[in-house]
C-alpha positions as CSV (number, residue, x, y, z in Angstrom):
1,M,105.7,30.9,118.0
2,R,104.8,28.0,115.6
3,F,101.8,29.6,114.5
4,K,103.7,33.2,113.8
5,G,106.3,31.3,111.6
6,F,103.6,29.1,109.9
7,L,101.9,32.7,109.1
8,I,104.7,34.3,107.9
9,V,105.5,31.4,105.6
10,L,101.8,31.5,104.4
11,I,102.2,35.3,104.0
12,F,105.3,34.7,101.4
13,L,103.8,31.8,99.2
14,V,101.1,33.3,98.7
15,S,103.0,37.0,97.7
16,C,105.2,34.6,95.0
17,A,101.8,33.3,93.6
18,A,100.5,36.4,93.1
19,R,104.2,38.0,91.5
20,V,103.7,34.6,89.2
21,Q,100.5,35.5,88.1
22,T,101.1,38.8,87.3
23,V,104.5,37.9,85.4
24,D,101.8,35.3,83.5
25,R,99.5,38.3,82.6
26,V,102.3,40.7,81.5
27,V,103.9,37.9,79.7
28,E,100.7,37.5,77.9
29,K,99.7,40.6,77.0
30,T,103.1,41.4,75.9
31,M,102.9,38.7,73.3
32,E,100.3,39.7,71.8
33,H,101.6,43.1,70.1
34,T,104.4,40.5,69.3
35,R,103.0,40.0,65.9
36,F,104.8,41.2,62.0
37,Q,102.7,42.5,58.7
38,C,104.0,40.8,56.0
39,F,104.4,43.2,52.4
40,D,101.5,40.8,51.0
41,G,99.0,42.1,53.9
42,R,99.2,38.9,55.7
43,V,100.0,39.4,60.1
44,V,102.1,36.5,61.0
45,D,104.3,35.4,63.8
46,A,108.1,36.1,63.0
47,L,109.4,37.7,60.3
48,S,110.8,34.3,58.6
49,D,107.3,33.2,57.8
50,C,106.9,36.1,55.0
51,P,107.2,35.2,51.7
52,A,110.5,36.1,49.9
53,I,110.6,38.6,47.3
54,R,112.3,37.7,44.4
55,S,114.7,40.3,42.9
56,L,115.9,40.4,39.5
57,A,118.6,42.3,37.8
58,I,118.1,43.8,34.2
59,A,120.9,44.7,31.9
60,G,120.6,48.9,30.6
61,V,118.4,49.8,33.5
62,E,120.7,52.0,36.0
63,E,120.0,51.5,39.6
64,N,119.8,55.2,40.4
65,K,117.3,56.3,37.9
66,T,114.8,53.2,38.9
67,K,112.7,52.6,42.4
68,V,112.0,49.4,43.7
69,Q,108.7,48.7,45.9
70,S,106.4,45.4,46.7
71,V,103.0,45.7,46.0
72,P,100.1,43.4,47.5
73,A,98.0,43.4,44.3
74,I,98.2,44.6,40.3
75,E,94.6,45.8,40.1
76,D,94.8,49.4,39.0
77,V,92.1,52.3,39.9
78,R,92.0,53.3,36.3
79,E,89.5,51.6,33.5
80,I,91.0,49.7,30.9
81,P,89.0,50.2,28.0
82,M,86.8,47.8,26.3
83,R,87.1,48.8,22.7
84,F,90.1,49.1,21.9
85,W,92.7,48.1,18.5
86,F,96.3,46.6,18.9
87,T,98.8,46.0,16.5
88,D,101.9,43.8,17.4
89,E,105.4,44.9,16.4
90,E,106.7,40.8,15.0
91,S,103.6,40.2,12.6
92,E,102.0,43.5,12.1
93,I,98.5,41.8,12.8
94,T,95.9,44.1,13.5
95,V,93.1,43.1,16.0
96,W,90.2,45.0,17.3
97,G,88.4,44.5,19.9
98,A,85.1,45.3,21.8
99,G,84.6,43.4,25.1
100,T,85.0,39.8,24.3
101,L,84.8,39.9,20.4
102,R,87.5,40.3,18.4
103,R,88.4,40.7,14.7
104,S,90.9,40.8,12.1
105,G,90.0,41.3,9.0
106,D,87.8,38.5,7.9
107,I,88.6,36.5,10.8
108,F,85.8,37.4,14.1
109,W,85.8,35.2,16.8
110,N,84.6,35.6,20.9
111,V,87.5,35.1,23.4
112,S,85.7,33.4,26.0
113,S,83.7,30.8,24.1
114,K,86.8,30.8,21.3
115,Q,84.1,30.3,18.9
116,V,85.7,31.7,15.4
117,F,84.2,32.4,11.8
118,V,86.5,32.5,8.8
119,K,85.2,34.2,5.3
120,V,85.6,31.9,2.6
121,G,83.7,34.0,0.0
122,D,80.2,34.8,-1.0
123,V,77.4,33.3,-2.1
124,S,74.6,33.9,-4.3
125,R,71.2,35.1,-2.5
126,S,69.2,32.8,-5.0
127,W,71.5,29.7,-4.4
128,L,70.9,29.8,-0.9
129,Q,67.1,30.5,-1.3
130,S,67.3,26.8,-3.4
131,Q,68.7,25.4,-0.8
132,N,66.1,25.8,1.5
133,K,68.9,27.4,3.7
134,T,67.9,30.8,6.0
135,V,68.6,33.8,4.2
136,P,69.3,37.4,6.3
137,G,67.1,40.0,5.6
138,G,68.0,42.8,2.8
139,S,68.3,43.1,-0.8
140,S,72.0,42.2,-1.6
141,R,72.7,39.8,-4.0
142,M,75.4,38.3,-2.9
143,L,76.1,37.4,0.9
144,S,79.2,36.8,2.9
145,A,80.1,33.3,3.6
146,F,81.9,32.0,6.7
147,Y,83.1,28.8,8.1
148,T,82.7,28.4,12.0
149,F,84.8,26.2,14.2
150,N,84.5,25.7,18.4
151,L,88.4,26.1,19.3
152,T,90.3,25.5,21.8
153,G,93.3,27.9,21.6
154,D,95.8,25.2,21.1
155,P,97.1,25.5,17.6
156,N,98.7,21.6,17.9
157,F,95.0,20.3,18.9
158,D,92.7,22.7,16.7
159,R,94.8,21.7,13.4
160,L,93.5,18.7,13.7
161,T,89.4,20.2,13.7
162,V,90.4,22.4,10.3
163,N,92.1,20.4,8.7
164,G,89.2,18.7,8.1
165,V,87.5,21.2,5.9
166,Q,88.5,21.7,2.8
167,N,91.4,24.4,2.3
168,G,92.0,23.4,5.9
169,V,95.8,24.1,5.8
170,V,95.2,27.6,4.4
171,I,92.7,28.7,6.7
172,M,94.8,27.4,9.7
173,Q,97.2,29.9,8.6
174,R,94.5,32.5,8.5
175,L,93.7,31.8,11.9
176,E,97.0,33.3,13.4
177,P,95.5,36.2,14.7
178,F,93.5,33.9,17.2
179,Y,96.2,33.2,18.6
180,L,97.8,36.6,18.9
181,K,98.1,36.9,22.5
182,G,97.2,41.1,22.8
183,P,98.1,43.4,25.3
184,I,94.6,43.2,27.3
185,E,95.2,38.8,27.2
186,W,98.4,39.4,28.5
187,Q,97.0,41.5,31.3
188,D,94.3,39.2,32.5
189,E,96.6,36.4,32.5
190,Y,98.4,37.9,35.1
191,A,95.9,39.6,36.8
192,L,95.0,37.1,39.4
193,Q,98.7,37.2,40.3
194,S,100.6,39.9,42.5
195,P,104.3,40.5,41.3
196,G,106.9,39.7,43.3
197,R,108.7,43.3,42.0
198,V,107.5,46.5,40.6
199,E,109.9,49.1,39.1
200,S,108.9,53.1,38.4
201,S,111.6,54.3,36.1
202,S,110.8,56.3,32.9
203,Q,111.3,54.1,29.6
204,S,110.9,55.3,25.7
205,L,110.2,52.7,22.7
206,R,109.8,52.8,19.6
207,I,107.6,50.5,18.1
208,L,106.5,50.5,14.7
209,K,107.9,54.0,13.9
210,K,106.2,55.6,17.1
211,E,107.3,56.5,20.3
212,M,106.6,54.7,22.9
213,S,106.8,55.6,27.3
214,S,106.5,53.7,30.4
215,N,107.0,54.7,34.1
216,E,105.8,51.3,35.2
217,S,107.3,47.7,34.9
218,R,105.9,44.7,36.8
219,Y,107.9,41.3,37.8
220,Y,106.2,37.9,38.0
221,D,107.1,34.4,38.2
222,K,105.5,32.4,34.9
223,I,102.9,30.9,35.0
224,G,103.2,27.5,35.2
225,D,107.3,27.8,35.2
226,A,108.4,29.8,38.3
227,K,112.1,29.5,37.4
228,H,111.0,31.8,34.5
229,T,110.3,35.9,34.6
230,V,107.5,37.9,33.1
231,V,108.2,41.3,32.8
232,L,104.7,43.3,31.8
233,K,106.1,47.2,30.9
234,L,102.8,49.8,31.2
235,D,101.8,52.1,29.1
236,T,101.7,56.0,30.6
237,H,98.6,56.5,28.4
238,Y,96.4,53.5,29.1
239,H,98.5,51.5,31.9
240,V,98.3,48.2,29.8
241,P,101.1,46.2,28.6
242,F,102.4,47.6,26.0
243,V,105.9,45.6,26.6
244,V,106.1,41.8,27.6
245,E,109.2,39.8,28.2
246,E,110.2,36.9,29.5
247,Y,113.5,36.1,31.0
248,A,115.3,33.0,31.8
249,G,117.4,34.7,34.6
250,V,119.3,37.8,33.3
251,K,118.7,36.8,29.4
252,R,115.9,37.4,27.6
253,I,114.2,34.9,26.0
254,E,110.9,36.1,24.6
255,H,109.8,39.7,23.5
256,H,106.8,41.3,22.6
257,A,105.5,44.5,21.5
258,F,102.5,46.4,20.7
259,L,100.3,49.5,19.2
260,F,97.2,50.4,21.3
261,G,94.8,52.9,21.2
262,Q,91.0,53.5,21.3
263,Y,89.8,55.1,18.2
264,L,90.6,53.9,14.1
265,T,91.5,56.6,11.6
266,E,90.1,57.1,8.9
267,N,90.1,60.1,6.5
268,G,92.1,61.9,9.0
269,E,89.0,61.5,11.6
270,S,88.6,59.6,14.4
271,K,86.4,56.1,14.6
272,E,85.1,54.7,17.3
273,I,85.6,51.2,17.6
274,T,81.9,49.3,18.1
275,P,80.3,46.1,19.1
276,E,79.1,46.5,15.4
277,L,82.3,46.9,13.8
278,V,83.9,44.2,15.6
279,G,81.0,41.4,15.4
280,L,80.2,39.1,12.2
281,P,78.5,41.0,9.7
282,K,74.5,40.7,10.0
283,N,74.8,39.4,5.8
284,A,76.2,36.5,7.2
285,V,75.8,33.0,6.2
286,I,77.6,29.9,7.9
287,L,78.2,27.3,5.6
288,S,79.4,23.6,5.8
289,S,82.7,22.5,3.7
290,S,80.0,20.4,1.6
291,E,77.4,23.2,1.2
292,W,80.5,25.8,-0.1
293,Q,82.5,22.8,-1.7
294,A,78.6,22.5,-3.7
295,Y,78.3,25.9,-4.2
296,R,81.6,26.4,-5.8
297,E,81.0,23.8,-8.2
298,A,77.2,25.1,-9.0
299,N,78.9,28.3,-10.0
């Protein structure tokens, strides 16, 4: 009887152990599937681990006409033009662009290297030859004379460099287009940052007497100041920001608007912007401040 009782107890313990092991396996299998995917694509163990989506109410946008959605990235499949022009609404400055090259009037620069060329006047070929300067080919008697600067993009710092040349104060004023941030620069600045929110709503805005339309607004934490929000309103044709606004809460504290296009109109015909049109002229001559002053005194 004792042996029989022991056998019954042994069978009971083995059965319990098997049940415990079975439960352990079930729990382990269940936990493998109890995970959550956040709006930005990451997988977490709890919804509380997902990042919060910021929300901002902008006066003048009706809720029933606005669709709000969250997106993980801002890259767009449509190709952004590499040759373009834009005009700033406030200053009415127009800039031509081709790749990294920019031009506004007789100011030329490269947005990557920040090397800037400023035309200061015309210089005679004969004078350049008398100074043993390298002279571009061609037969033109007068050539375009330029100063060149390697700037930082910070006007307060760059002023120290520019003011060191003759008429530096005037030249610094002429450099305003260089410091103007256009649609492509705004797009590039936030290209690696996901928007906290995207609104799809049809809007029509009048910029420099031209009607512009947008159906997408992207909201970002301002780079360097997450308490402020930067809104990029994309135009429906080129899909670049033609309106840029900054908000502190619901108060708008900054506003930029642009016209943007790919072709210039000349004598009623469309003209394509080319690197040759935007780049430094072939007859350009780089002079130092002292060389330009010597030429002026001699002529």
